[in-house]
C-alpha positions as CSV (number, residue, x, y, z in Angstrom):
1,M,5.2,5.9,8.2
2,A,4.0,2.4,7.4
3,R,3.6,1.8,3.7
4,V,0.2,0.3,2.8
5,I,-0.7,-1.4,-0.5
6,A,-4.4,-2.1,-1.1
7,Y,-5.4,-5.2,-3.1
8,V,-9.0,-5.0,-4.3
9,D,-11.0,-8.1,-5.4
10,G,-13.2,-6.3,-7.9
11,F,-15.9,-8.9,-8.3
12,N,-16.1,-9.8,-4.6
13,L,-16.5,-6.1,-3.8
14,Y,-19.1,-5.5,-6.6
15,F,-21.3,-8.4,-5.5
16,G,-21.0,-7.4,-1.9
17,L,-22.3,-3.9,-2.8
18,K,-25.0,-5.5,-5.0
19,N,-26.2,-7.9,-2.3
20,A,-26.3,-5.0,0.2
21,G,-28.5,-2.9,-2.1
22,F,-25.8,-0.3,-2.5
23,K,-26.2,0.3,-6.2
24,R,-25.8,4.1,-5.8
25,L,-22.3,3.4,-4.4
26,Y,-21.0,1.4,-7.4
27,W,-19.1,4.5,-8.7
28,L,-16.5,3.8,-6.0
29,D,-13.0,5.3,-5.9
30,V,-11.2,2.3,-4.4
31,A,-8.0,4.3,-3.9
32,A,-10.0,6.9,-1.8
33,L,-11.6,4.0,0.0
34,A,-8.2,2.5,0.9
35,G,-7.1,5.9,2.1
36,N,-10.1,6.3,4.3
37,L,-9.4,2.9,5.9
38,L,-5.8,3.8,6.9
39,K,-4.8,4.1,10.5
40,P,-2.6,7.0,11.9
41,G,1.0,6.5,11.0
42,Q,0.1,4.8,7.7
43,T,0.5,6.0,4.1
44,L,-1.0,4.6,0.9
45,A,1.7,3.4,-1.4
46,A,-0.5,1.9,-4.1
47,T,-4.0,0.6,-4.9
48,R,-4.3,-2.5,-7.1
49,Y,-7.7,-3.5,-8.5
50,F,-8.3,-7.0,-9.9
51,T,-11.2,-7.9,-12.1
52,A,-12.1,-9.3,-15.6
53,R,-13.9,-7.6,-18.4
54,I,-17.4,-8.8,-19.0
55,R,-17.7,-11.1,-22.0
56,D,-20.1,-10.1,-24.8
57,N,-23.1,-12.4,-24.8
58,G,-25.2,-10.3,-27.2
59,R,-27.4,-8.9,-24.4
60,N,-25.1,-7.1,-22.2
61,T,-23.8,-4.1,-24.2
62,A,-24.9,-1.6,-21.5
63,D,-23.3,-3.6,-18.7
64,R,-20.0,-3.7,-20.7
65,K,-20.1,0.0,-21.3
66,R,-20.7,0.8,-17.6
67,Q,-17.8,-1.5,-16.6
68,G,-15.5,0.0,-19.3
69,D,-16.2,3.5,-18.2
70,Y,-15.7,2.6,-14.5
71,L,-12.3,0.9,-15.2
72,E,-11.2,4.0,-17.2
73,A,-12.3,6.2,-14.3
74,L,-10.4,4.1,-11.8
75,G,-7.3,4.2,-13.9
76,L,-7.5,8.0,-14.1
77,S,-7.8,8.2,-10.3
78,G,-4.4,6.5,-9.8
79,T,-5.5,2.9,-9.3
80,S,-3.6,0.2,-11.2
81,I,-5.8,-2.5,-12.8
82,Q,-5.0,-6.1,-13.5
83,L,-7.3,-8.1,-15.6
84,G,-8.2,-11.8,-15.6
85,H,-10.6,-13.4,-18.0
86,Y,-13.8,-15.3,-18.3
87,L,-13.9,-19.0,-19.0
88,E,-16.7,-20.5,-21.1
89,K,-18.6,-23.1,-19.2
90,Q,-21.6,-25.3,-20.2
91,R,-24.4,-25.5,-17.7
92,S,-27.6,-27.6,-17.7
93,C,-30.8,-27.9,-15.7
94,R,-31.1,-31.2,-13.9
95,K,-34.9,-31.1,-14.0
96,C,-35.6,-30.0,-17.5
97,H,-32.2,-30.9,-19.0
98,A,-32.0,-27.5,-20.8
99,A,-28.4,-26.6,-21.6
100,W,-26.8,-23.1,-22.1
101,T,-23.4,-21.5,-22.2
102,D,-22.3,-19.5,-19.2
103,Y,-19.1,-17.6,-18.3
104,E,-17.1,-17.9,-15.1
105,E,-14.7,-15.2,-14.0
106,K,-11.2,-16.6,-13.6
107,M,-7.7,-15.6,-12.4
108,T,-8.6,-12.8,-10.0
109,D,-7.6,-14.7,-6.8
110,V,-4.5,-16.1,-8.6
111,N,-3.5,-12.6,-9.7
112,I,-4.0,-11.1,-6.2
113,A,-2.0,-14.0,-4.7
114,I,0.9,-13.5,-7.1
115,Q,1.0,-9.7,-6.8
116,L,0.7,-9.9,-3.0
117,L,3.7,-12.3,-2.8
118,T,5.7,-10.4,-5.3
119,D,5.2,-7.1,-3.5
120,A,6.2,-8.8,-0.2
121,F,9.4,-10.2,-1.7
122,D,10.2,-6.8,-3.2
123,D,9.6,-5.1,0.2
124,S,7.0,-2.8,-1.4
125,F,4.7,-2.6,1.7
126,D,4.7,-2.9,5.4
127,V,0.9,-3.5,5.5
128,A,-1.2,-5.3,2.9
129,L,-4.9,-4.3,2.9
130,V,-6.8,-7.0,1.2
131,M,-10.4,-6.1,0.2
132,S,-12.1,-9.4,-0.3
133,G,-14.1,-12.1,1.4
134,D,-12.7,-14.9,-0.9
135,S,-11.4,-17.8,1.2
136,D,-9.2,-18.8,-1.8
137,L,-6.8,-16.0,-0.6
138,T,-6.2,-17.8,2.7
139,T,-3.0,-19.6,1.5
140,P,-1.2,-16.7,0.0
141,I,-1.9,-14.6,3.1
142,R,-0.6,-17.3,5.3
143,R,2.5,-17.6,3.2
144,V,3.2,-13.9,3.4
145,R,2.9,-14.0,7.2
146,E,5.1,-17.0,7.5
147,R,7.9,-15.7,5.2
148,F,7.6,-12.0,6.4
149,P,6.7,-12.0,10.1
150,N,7.3,-8.2,10.3
151,K,4.7,-7.5,7.6
152,R,1.0,-7.2,8.4
153,V,-2.0,-8.4,6.4
154,I,-5.4,-6.8,7.1
155,V,-8.5,-8.1,5.5
156,A,-11.3,-5.6,4.7
157,F,-14.5,-7.5,4.1
158,P,-16.9,-5.9,1.6
159,P,-20.6,-5.6,2.7
160,K,-22.3,-9.0,2.9
161,R,-18.9,-10.8,2.5
162,H,-17.2,-12.8,5.2
163,S,-14.7,-15.6,5.6
164,A,-13.8,-17.3,8.9
165,E,-10.7,-18.7,7.2
166,L,-9.4,-15.2,6.2
167,K,-10.1,-13.9,9.7
168,K,-7.9,-16.7,11.2
169,V,-4.9,-16.1,9.0
170,A,-4.8,-12.3,8.8
171,N,-3.3,-10.0,11.4
172,G,-6.6,-8.2,11.6
173,H,-9.9,-7.7,9.9
174,L,-12.6,-5.1,9.5
175,V,-15.9,-4.7,7.6
176,I,-16.1,-1.8,5.1
177,G,-19.0,0.4,6.3
178,E,-21.5,2.3,4.3
179,D,-20.1,5.6,5.6
180,K,-16.7,4.8,4.2
181,L,-18.2,3.8,0.8
182,R,-20.3,7.0,0.6
183,A,-17.2,9.1,1.5
184,S,-15.2,7.4,-1.3
185,Q,-17.1,8.1,-4.5
186,L,-15.6,9.2,-7.8
187,P,-16.7,12.6,-9.1
188,D,-19.9,12.4,-11.1
189,Q,-17.9,13.5,-14.2
190,I,-14.3,12.9,-15.0
191,T,-12.6,14.5,-18.0
192,K,-10.0,12.4,-19.8
193,P,-6.8,14.1,-21.2
194,D,-8.4,13.9,-24.7
195,G,-11.4,15.9,-23.5
196,F,-13.9,12.9,-23.4
197,V,-16.0,13.0,-20.3
198,L,-16.7,9.8,-18.2
199,A,-19.9,10.1,-16.3
200,R,-21.4,8.1,-13.5
201,P,-24.0,5.8,-15.1
202,T,-27.5,7.1,-14.7
203,T,-28.6,3.7,-13.2
204,W,-26.0,4.1,-10.5
205,K,-27.4,7.4,-9.2
């Protein structure tokens, strides 16, 4: 059996779902999704999810709670989570010259690249399934294919996400369909070992 590790770009996937109007599918079991994308003769060795926790801006308490619950639910489903961070950035309007503080998510693409290369050197997979449309991952995928010609890298594009560069460097590519997303949802309620119940947010129903 060919060993598959899935590498999930959390923000790229989230905004793909958002742009596609798939809010009811946010409560997504990414390990189940990876399993549903496997080909005959493949087995899922691990699912790695990369994201960053939302920074508190004084107005996003509900958003942070939903993300926190979701990350806990993913962890309980067997997905490993690697966190980046947000970088504070000053923005301004060219027309009115108003200025404000914004936050930009950082490190996800770097963390995916490092983990992908580490797993390749450790011979942890035969096939890497990269769920992202971020062209910044072009170079690490190319390097894996150059150094490990017997390993395959498949790109799974989230809805509304695409990269011609990734298509060129990968062994293959596919678009994650709505049917696979619907078939890969977490249970509406998940009970933690301490008895606390994590529930699908009402706004995601």
